[in-house]
C-alpha positions in Angstrom: 172.9 -33.7 -190.7 175.9 -36.3 -191.4 179.5 -34.6 -191.4 179.5 -35.7 -195.4 176.5 -33.3 -195.9 177.9 -30.8 -194.1 181.7 -30.7 -196.2 179.0 -30.5 -199.2 177.5 -26.9 -197.4 180.6 -24.8 -198.0 179.3 -23.3 -201.0 176.1 -22.7 -199.9 177.2 -21.3 -196.5 180.0 -19.4 -198.7 177.2 -17.4 -200.8 175.0 -17.1 -198.1 172.3 -19.4 -199.2 171.6 -21.1 -196.2 168.9 -20.1 -193.9 169.7 -18.8 -190.7 169.2 -22.3 -188.5 171.7 -24.3 -191.0 173.9 -21.5 -191.3 174.3 -21.7 -187.3 174.7 -25.5 -187.3 177.7 -25.5 -190.2 179.2 -22.9 -188.1 179.5 -25.3 -185.1 181.0 -27.7 -187.6 183.7 -25.6 -189.2 184.9 -25.1 -185.8 186.1 -28.5 -186.0 186.8 -29.0 -189.4 190.0 -27.0 -191.1 189.1 -29.0 -194.4 186.3 -27.0 -194.7 187.7 -23.6 -193.1 190.5 -23.6 -195.6 187.3 -24.2 -198.4 185.4 -21.4 -197.3 187.9 -18.9 -197.4 188.6 -20.0 -201.2 185.5 -18.8 -201.8 186.5 -15.7 -200.7 187.1 -13.6 -204.1 183.6 -15.2 -205.7 181.7 -13.9 -202.7 183.3 -10.6 -203.2 182.9 -10.1 -207.0 179.1 -11.3 -206.3 178.9 -8.1 -203.5 180.5 -5.8 -206.1 177.8 -6.8 -209.1 175.0 -6.4 -206.2 176.0 -3.3 -205.6 176.8 -2.3 -209.4 173.2 -3.3 -210.3 170.7 -0.7 -211.2 168.0 0.2 -209.0 165.7 -0.3 -212.3 166.8 -4.2 -212.1 163.7 -6.2 -211.2 163.7 -7.3 -207.5 163.0 -10.6 -208.1 166.0 -10.9 -211.0 168.2 -13.8 -210.3 170.8 -15.9 -211.4 170.6 -18.6 -214.1 169.8 -22.2 -212.3 173.7 -23.3 -213.3 175.2 -20.4 -211.8 176.0 -22.3 -208.8 177.4 -25.1 -210.6 179.8 -22.4 -212.4 180.8 -21.2 -209.2 182.0 -24.3 -207.8 183.3 -25.7 -210.6 185.9 -22.5 -210.8 186.7 -23.2 -207.4 187.5 -26.7 -207.9 189.9 -25.7 -210.6 191.6 -23.3 -208.2 191.8 -26.5 -205.6 193.4 -28.7 -208.0 196.1 -25.8 -209.3 196.6 -25.4 -205.5 196.6 -29.2 -204.9 199.3 -29.3 -207.6 201.2 -26.4 -206.0 201.1 -28.1 -203.0 202.6 -31.3 -203.9 205.4 -29.7 -205.5 206.1 -27.9 -201.8 205.8 -31.2 -200.2 208.2 -33.1 -202.3 210.4 -30.0 -201.5 209.6 -30.4 -198.0 210.9 -34.1 -197.7 213.8 -33.0 -199.4 214.5 -30.5 -196.8 212.7 -32.3 -194.0 215.8 -35.4 -194.8 218.7 -33.1 -193.7 217.0 -31.8 -191.0 214.0 -29.4 -189.5 216.0 -26.5 -189.2 217.9 -24.3 -192.0 220.9 -22.2 -191.0 221.1 -19.2 -192.8 224.8 -17.0 -192.6 224.4 -13.4 -192.4 225.0 -11.6 -195.6 227.9 -9.5 -193.0 229.6 -12.5 -191.8 227.9 -12.5 -188.6 226.2 -14.7 -186.6 224.1 -17.3 -188.1 220.1 -17.1 -188.0 218.4 -20.6 -187.9 214.8 -21.1 -190.0 212.5 -23.9 -188.5 209.2 -24.9 -190.5 206.4 -27.3 -189.3 202.9 -28.2 -190.1 200.7 -29.4 -187.5 198.2 -32.8 -189.0 195.8 -32.3 -186.8 195.1 -28.8 -186.5 196.5 -27.9 -190.3 198.1 -25.0 -188.9 201.7 -24.3 -190.4 204.3 -21.9 -189.1 207.8 -20.9 -189.7 210.2 -19.5 -187.2 213.5 -17.1 -187.5 215.7 -16.8 -185.1 218.5 -14.6 -184.6 220.8 -14.7 -181.9 221.1 -11.1 -179.8 223.2 -10.2 -177.1 219.9 -10.1 -174.9 218.9 -13.5 -176.0 217.1 -13.8 -179.2 215.1 -12.3 -181.9 212.3 -13.9 -183.0 210.3 -13.8 -186.3 207.1 -15.7 -186.7 204.8 -16.2 -189.9 201.8 -18.5 -189.6 198.9 -19.6 -191.3 196.0 -20.7 -189.8 192.2 -20.9 -191.3 190.2 -21.8 -188.2 190.0 -18.8 -186.3 188.9 -16.4 -185.2 191.0 -17.0 -182.2 193.4 -16.0 -179.8 197.4 -17.4 -180.2 200.4 -16.9 -178.5 203.9 -18.3 -179.3 205.9 -19.5 -176.4 209.4 -20.5 -176.3 210.3 -23.4 -173.9 214.0 -23.7 -173.2 215.8 -26.2 -172.2 215.8 -26.0 -168.7 211.6 -26.2 -168.8 211.3 -22.5 -168.5 208.9 -21.0 -171.1 208.6 -17.4 -172.2 205.7 -15.8 -174.4 207.1 -14.1 -177.4 204.2 -12.5 -179.4 200.5 -13.1 -179.4 197.9 -12.2 -181.8 194.5 -12.9 -183.0 193.5 -15.2 -185.8 190.9 -13.2 -188.5 187.7 -15.0 -189.5 188.5 -17.9 -191.5 191.7 -16.5 -192.9 194.4 -19.0 -194.4 196.8 -16.0 -195.2 200.0 -16.0 -193.5 200.3 -13.4 -190.5 203.9 -12.3 -189.7 204.7 -11.0 -186.4 208.1 -10.3 -183.9 209.3 -10.4 -180.5 212.4 -11.1 -178.6 213.2 -13.8 -176.2 215.6 -13.6 -173.2 217.1 -17.2 -173.9 219.8 -17.6 -176.6 219.1 -20.1 -179.6 221.1 -22.6 -178.3 219.0 -22.4 -175.0 215.4 -22.7 -176.4 214.3 -26.3 -177.1 211.2 -25.7 -179.3 208.5 -23.5 -180.0 204.8 -23.7 -179.7 202.1 -22.0 -181.3 199.3 -22.2 -178.6 195.6 -20.7 -178.0 195.1 -18.6 -175.2 193.2 -22.0 -173.4 196.6 -23.2 -173.8 195.6 -26.1 -176.7 199.2 -26.6 -179.0 198.6 -25.6 -182.5 201.8 -26.9 -184.0 205.4 -27.4 -182.5 208.8 -26.3 -183.8 211.7 -28.0 -183.1 215.0 -26.9 -184.2 217.7 -29.5 -184.5 
């Protein structure tokens, strides 16, 4: 089936309408298409509501009773409306990020007690669709690192690697990305390298594929 037709199967897959063979083929497509993975996630609330409705339906209801023929169209319309609203919010966020990018990708935050500055770096990889933000604090032992990441292409195992200016590498933290879940996940870890000794931060899969790179300035 052509890629365009695969994109159109998102709603049917999320609502469990596809047969077993079509669902299997669509899942193969889903592993390579961040756009469809994100759209499947958006159907989550609708799918949960249908599950709750099914559980609440009395046993006296005829087993062949079904929704009207326009139900799927209405559901798709609701999801499309939510996507349009989300797109508008994204455009505002992108406009704000451009302003930040012009000033540099790393933001320095002064600690409330007047101590060392905290550095925050944010990046999105256009190829993988993965968004990440690292917040780094200088400590006596090295750095304390907090990572927030959005990755809708799970399930997969990932880890955050710091790359030193001398070329050395250290794994800060690792995690498992849930199945097609685009919500942000937050992890914390530490590195023996101080912030000024770190050249970049890389989110990688367990196979070594780079999903997003964050470079402080």
